[in-house]
C-alpha positions in Angstrom: 12.5 2.4 -23.3 10.1 3.3 -26.2 9.2 7.0 -26.3 6.5 8.7 -28.3 7.1 12.4 -28.8 4.1 13.3 -26.6 5.4 11.1 -23.8 8.8 12.8 -23.5 9.9 15.0 -20.6 9.3 18.6 -21.4 12.8 19.5 -20.1 15.4 18.1 -17.7 13.9 20.1 -14.8 10.6 18.1 -15.1 12.1 14.6 -14.4 14.6 16.1 -11.9 11.7 17.6 -9.9 9.8 14.3 -10.1 12.7 12.4 -8.7 13.2 15.0 -6.0 9.5 14.7 -4.9 10.4 11.4 -3.2 10.8 8.9 -6.1 13.9 7.4 -4.6 13.3 3.6 -5.1 14.1 1.8 -8.3 15.5 -1.2 -10.0 19.2 -1.7 -10.8 19.6 -3.9 -13.9 22.9 -5.5 -14.7 24.1 -7.6 -17.7 24.3 -11.3 -16.9 27.5 -13.3 -17.1 27.9 -15.3 -20.3 25.0 -17.8 -20.5 23.1 -16.1 -17.7 20.0 -13.9 -17.8 20.4 -10.2 -16.7 19.8 -9.5 -13.0 17.7 -6.9 -11.4 17.8 -5.6 -7.9 15.1 -3.4 -6.3 16.7 -0.8 -4.0 16.6 2.7 -2.6 19.0 5.2 -4.0 20.2 8.8 -3.4 21.9 11.3 -5.7 25.3 13.0 -5.3 25.5 15.6 -8.1 25.0 13.7 -11.3 25.8 10.3 -9.7 23.4 7.8 -8.0 24.5 6.1 -4.8 23.4 2.6 -3.8 24.6 0.0 -1.3 23.9 -3.7 -1.4 24.8 -6.7 0.8 28.1 -8.3 0.0 26.5 -11.7 -0.8 24.3 -10.2 -3.5 24.9 -12.1 -6.7 25.1 -8.9 -8.8 28.7 -8.1 -7.9 30.3 -10.6 -10.2 28.2 -9.4 -13.1 29.0 -5.8 -12.4 32.7 -6.6 -12.2 32.4 -8.4 -15.6 30.5 -5.5 -17.2 30.0 -2.2 -15.3 27.5 -0.9 -17.8 24.1 -0.9 -16.0 20.7 0.8 -16.0 18.7 2.1 -13.1 15.0 2.6 -13.6 12.5 4.5 -11.4 8.8 4.0 -12.0 5.8 5.7 -10.3 2.5 7.5 -10.6 1.0 4.6 -12.6 -2.5 3.5 -13.2 -4.5 1.2 -15.6 -6.9 3.1 -17.8 -9.8 1.0 -18.9 -11.0 0.9 -22.5 -14.3 2.6 -22.1 -12.6 5.7 -20.7 -10.6 6.0 -24.0 -13.4 5.2 -26.5 -14.1 8.0 -29.0 -17.6 9.5 -28.9 -18.6 7.8 -32.1 -17.7 4.2 -31.1 -19.1 1.8 -28.5 -17.4 2.1 -25.1 -16.4 -1.5 -25.3 -14.4 -0.8 -28.4 -12.1 1.6 -26.5 -8.5 0.4 -26.1 -7.1 0.3 -22.6 -3.6 1.6 -21.7 -1.3 2.2 -18.8 -0.3 5.6 -17.5 3.1 6.0 -15.7 6.1 8.1 -15.2 9.5 6.5 -15.6 13.1 7.7 -15.6 15.8 5.4 -16.9 19.4 6.1 -16.2 22.2 4.5 -18.2 25.2 4.3 -15.9 28.7 3.1 -15.5 29.0 1.4 -12.1 32.0 2.0 -9.8 32.2 -0.3 -6.8 33.0 1.3 -3.5 34.9 -1.0 -1.1 37.1 1.4 0.9 35.7 1.5 4.4 35.7 5.2 4.8 34.2 5.7 1.3 31.5 3.3 2.2 30.8 5.2 5.5 30.6 8.5 3.6 28.1 6.9 1.1 25.9 5.7 4.0 26.1 9.1 5.6 24.8 10.7 2.4 22.0 8.2 2.2 21.0 8.7 5.8 21.0 12.4 5.4 18.4 11.9 2.7 16.3 9.2 4.3 16.7 10.2 8.0 17.3 14.0 7.8 16.5 14.4 11.5 19.7 12.6 12.3 18.0 10.0 14.5 20.7 7.4 14.0 24.1 6.4 15.5 27.3 7.7 14.1 28.4 6.2 10.8 32.1 5.7 11.3 34.5 3.0 10.5 35.7 2.5 14.1 32.4 3.1 16.0 29.2 1.1 16.6 26.7 0.4 15.4 27.7 0.8 11.7 31.4 0.3 12.0 31.1 -3.5 12.5 28.5 -3.7 9.7 30.5 -2.0 6.9 32.4 -5.2 5.8 29.0 -6.8 5.1 28.1 -4.3 2.3 29.6 -2.9 -0.8 28.7 0.5 -2.3 28.0 1.6 -5.8 28.5 5.0 -7.4 26.6 5.0 -10.6 28.0 7.5 -13.1 25.1 8.6 -15.2 25.9 8.7 -18.9 22.4 9.1 -20.3 18.8 9.8 -19.1 15.5 8.9 -20.7 12.4 10.2 -19.0 8.8 9.3 -19.9 5.5 10.7 -18.8 2.8 8.6 -20.4 -0.5 10.4 -19.8 -2.2 10.5 -23.3 -0.9 14.1 -23.8 -1.7 13.8 -27.6 -5.4 13.5 -26.9 -7.8 16.4 -26.6 -7.8 18.6 -23.5 -11.3 17.7 -22.6 -10.5 14.0 -22.7 -7.4 14.3 -20.5 -9.3 16.4 -17.9 -12.1 13.9 -17.8 -9.7 10.9 -17.3 -8.0 12.8 -14.5 -11.4 13.3 -12.8 -12.2 9.7 -13.2 -8.9 8.6 -11.7 -9.5 10.9 -8.7 -13.0 9.5 -8.3 -11.8 5.9 -8.6 -9.0 6.5 -6.0 -7.4 3.1 -6.2 -3.7 2.5 -5.8 -1.8 5.4 -7.4 -4.8 6.8 -9.1 -4.7 10.2 -7.3 -1.0 10.9 -8.0 -1.4 9.7 -11.5 -4.3 12.2 -12.0 -2.1 14.9 -10.5 0.6 14.2 -13.1 -1.9 14.2 -15.9 -3.3 17.6 -14.8 0.2 19.0 -14.3 1.2 18.0 -17.9 -2.1 19.3 -19.2 -1.5 22.7 -17.6 2.0 22.9 -19.2 1.2 21.4 -22.6 -2.5 22.4 -23.3 -3.5 21.1 -26.7 -0.9 18.8 -28.2 1.0 20.4 -31.1 3.4 18.0 -33.0 
């Protein structure tokens, strides 16, 4: 993932907080088998310390590729919006000469994948995921020998993704003047389409922390 200096996370706490805010869906990318294209799988995930936890259906075609090469990436993207050219035009040029861009936040994890097939280990992985996604506990017991999940465990495989590197990107024109960034955030809020409002929130948050960009 290409990273300009002004797009980089300000510290690890920034991207960790962003993930913890509810950005728990991403894409698992695995290397293809010889002669095949890489494969990607959209999926929810949870964290366990520095590891990421995922489970997928046993028939999923990624398993053979992971067994062949356990080096994978997991990418989470959010708070994105298209910024039209006229918004970015400098005061001394026609609005139509402005160059559009995309704003977004992204965290890319480089990982080594460990397949989880032991029934009790899979049950524990599911318990951790349900504790995150259904914290009220409104689900049946996740146990190897009890319904409803016990009979379903053979149909899935778990993945523990050992994170070896993290690249975080917050692309919100932080190198541009303060007044410009504040105006774009206002325009995003007024437009209010898709993820415009959370995108504006990220831009204002970064603006508050960075102020004028200093190389």
